[in-house]
N, C-alpha and C positions, 0 to 999 in steps of 0.2 A: 323288562329284563335288562340287567346291567351288563355292559361289555367289559370283560376283564381287561386290566391295563396291559399295555405292551410290555413284553419282557425286557430286562436290561439289554443293552446293546450287544452286538455279536461278540463272541470271544475274541480277544486279541490274538494275534498270530501266536501259535503255541498254546498250550493249556496252562491256565494260571496255577501258581503255587505260592506258598508263603503269604505275604501280605496281600498279594493280588487275589489269592483264594479267599482270604477273609473279606476283602471288599466285595467279591462275587457273592459270597453267602449273605452279606449285609444287603446287597442290591436285591437278591432274590426275596429275602424276608420283607423288604420294603414294598416290592411290587407284587408279591404273591401272598395276600392275607391268609389264605387257607393254610399254607405251609408254615406261616409265622406263628400259628396257634400251637404248634407241636412243641412239646417239652419232654425231656426224659424224666420220668417219675417212677416211683414204686419199684417193681421188679426189674423193669428195663434199666433204670438208673443203677440199681444194685448190681445187675449183671455187668454193666459197663465198668463199674468201680471194682468189682471182685475179679473179673476175668482179666482186666488190664488192657491197655491200648494194643499191645502186640496180638493178643488172642482175638480181640474184637476186629482188628484189621484182617486177620486171617479169615474170620467168619465172613466179613464183608466181601472179601475177594471171592470166596467160594459162593456166597449167595448171589452175587452179581454174575458170576460165571454161569450159574444155572438158571437164574430167573430173568436176567436183563441183557446179557451179552449176545445171545443168539439173534440172528436176523429177524426172526419172527417168534418172539417168546410166547409160550403157552399162556393163554388168558391175558394177553397184553392189555394193560389198563386196569386189570383187576387182580394182578398176581401178587401184589404186595399187601400183606396184612397191616393193620394200623398199630398193632402192638404184639408183644410176644418175643421181641428181640430188639435191642437198641438200634440195630441196623435198619429194621423196618421203620421205626419212628423217624430216624434220620433221613431215610429215603423220601418220606412224605414232606419233611421239613425243607429238604434241599432240592426238590423237584427232580429226583433221580429214581422215582418210583415206577416209571414206565417209559417206553420208547417215545411216546408222544411228548411227555414232559422233558425228556432228554433233548429232543429236537427243539422244542419251543424255548426252553430256558437255558440250554447249554450249547445249542448249535450242533448237536451230534445227530446226524440224519438217521431216520428209520430205514428198514429194509435191507440192512446189511449187518453182519456181525461187528461187534465193537472191536476196534483195533486194540492192541496191547496197551498203547499209550492212553486211549480213551478209557479202557477198563481200569487202569491204574488211576487216572484222573477221577473217575466216579468214586472209587474207593477212597481217594484222598479227600474228596468233598464230604463224603459220609463221615469219615473218621475225624476230620477237622471239626465238623458240627458236633459230634459226640464229645470230643475233647473240650470244646467250649461249654457244652452242657454240664459235663462232670466238674469242670473248674468252677462254673457258676454255682453248682450245688454245694461244692466244698466251701465256697465263700459265704454261702448263706446258711450253713449248718445243715441240720437234718430236716428243715421245714419242707423240703420238696419231696421227701420220701413218701408223703401221704397220699 
């Protein structure tokens, strides 16, 4: 059995945004091969493109509020589907799929409700990953819709 690599270092004081958020996403992809395999394709990519960034952000905020923000989410560790919405795919890609991953990869402890700043940070992580995927798909034409 192989031991998973250590996660990237602890979050700097404050939650990253802008270029620091991009570096954080790159670090997670490098250190977490499982998540790095995820890409937006097919209906999930089409949903992100058609709904637009503002609507997807609203969906992300709502989904995180219901599925991840509580101190003890229902079915924690198994509550995030692998497809069906771009937010779900992004959660697996960014290690924001369960409270265990949030703690290990983002330094946000389990056992308490997410603060407003943490909730917004998780949504920012998810939406930034989706933005990067949509931009990558636009740059490569429609080859990724399959």
